[in-house]
N, C-alpha and C positions, 0 to 999 in steps of 0.2 A: 504494500500500500504506500502511496505517495502522500506527503503532507505539505502544507504550506503552498505558497505561490511559486510558480516557476520564475526564473530570472535569467537575463542575458549574460553572456560571458564573452571574453575576448581571448585569443590565443596568447599564452604566456611564453613567448620564445626565449625569455631571459632566465627561465627556471631550469636548474640542473636536475637531472633525474634523481629522485629520492625514493628510497624503499622503506623508510621508517614507518609511515602510516600503514602500508600493506603488511609489513613484518609484525606490527602490533596486532592487527586484526587476525592475521594467520595464527599467531600464538594463542590468541583468545579462542579462535575456532577449534584449534587442536585440543584445547583443554575443556571445552564445553560439550555437554551432552545434547544441547539444543541447537548447535550449529554444525553444518557439514565441515569436516576437517579438510584443510588444504595447506599447501606449502607455498610460500611466496615465490619460490623458483618456478612455479607453474605459470607465472604471469610475465608479460613483457611490459616494459614502461613505454607508453606511447606518446606522452607529452603532458602538458598541463594547460588549464584554462583559468582565467581570473575574472572575478567581479570586483572591481575597485570600490564600488559603493559599499559592498558588504565586507571589504577587506578579506577576501576569501580566495584561496588558490585551491583548485581541485586537480589532483593527479589522476591520470587516466591509465589504468592497467588492463591489459587484454589477456584473457586466459588462452594458453597455447592450444588446448584441445577443444574447448567449447566455443572459442572465438568470441565470447561475450565479455563485456567490460565491467570492471569494478572501479567506480569513480569515487575517490576518497580525498577529503580535505586533510590538512595538517592535524586537525583535532580528532580524526578518525570517524567523521560523519560521512555517510554514503549518499550519492546522488545519482539520479537517472537522467540520461540525455533525453530531451523532449524536442524532436525535430518539428520545426515550423518554417516552411519555405520563406515566409515574409521576414524572418530574422536574419537571413543571409544577405545583408545589405552591402558588405564590403569584405575584403580579404582578411581583415582582423577579426571579424565576427566568428565566434566559436559555437554559436547556438545557445540553446536554452536548457537549463538544468533545474531539477526539482528534488527536494530531499525525500529519501526513503523514510518510512515510519519507524523502521527497525533495521538492525544489521541483518537479521534473518531474512527480511524481505529483499535486501540488496544481494545477499548470497544466493537466494532463490532465483533472482533475475539473472545472475551470472551462470545459471544452469549447473551449479556444482552438484545438485541432487542426481544428475544423470549417471554419476558413478556408483550410486547406491541402489539402483533398480535393475531388474533383470529384463532383457539381457544387458549386461554391463557394458557401458561405453568405454572404449579403450582410453586409458590414462597413460600418457607418455612418461610421466614422473610419478609412479605409484607410491603409496605410503610406505611400502617395505624398503624403498630406496631413500626415504627422507632421513636426514641426519637425526640424531637423538634430540628429543624435545629439550627446550631451554629449561634449565633448572635455576631457580632463584637461590642466591647465596644465603 
């Protein structure tokens, strides 16, 4: 479920790839019984978009197998891309985004559930190949 109003963004060409938001959510998902587990190495960093008015940068991560996006800001909030042709006014425009109501909704939209149903979808980086889970000191 999506919440709140959608908002326009611009491409953030000056942002370096960052994995911190995705790594934090991946650790949370691997330790939660309510979220589908995944490893951050299953994703590619595709870029970032920004909404200056909200002082918000959203990092765009694309899953290698499902080809679906997980769009996460620096605070760990997830967003859905909402295409509207009228929003593509110039080359800087990056489209419209809207908040997911929960992290579970965002992970469902990334189709991570597809690895847990029969017949199982091929996972190029399966859990048995993931490094040991992070352990807090």
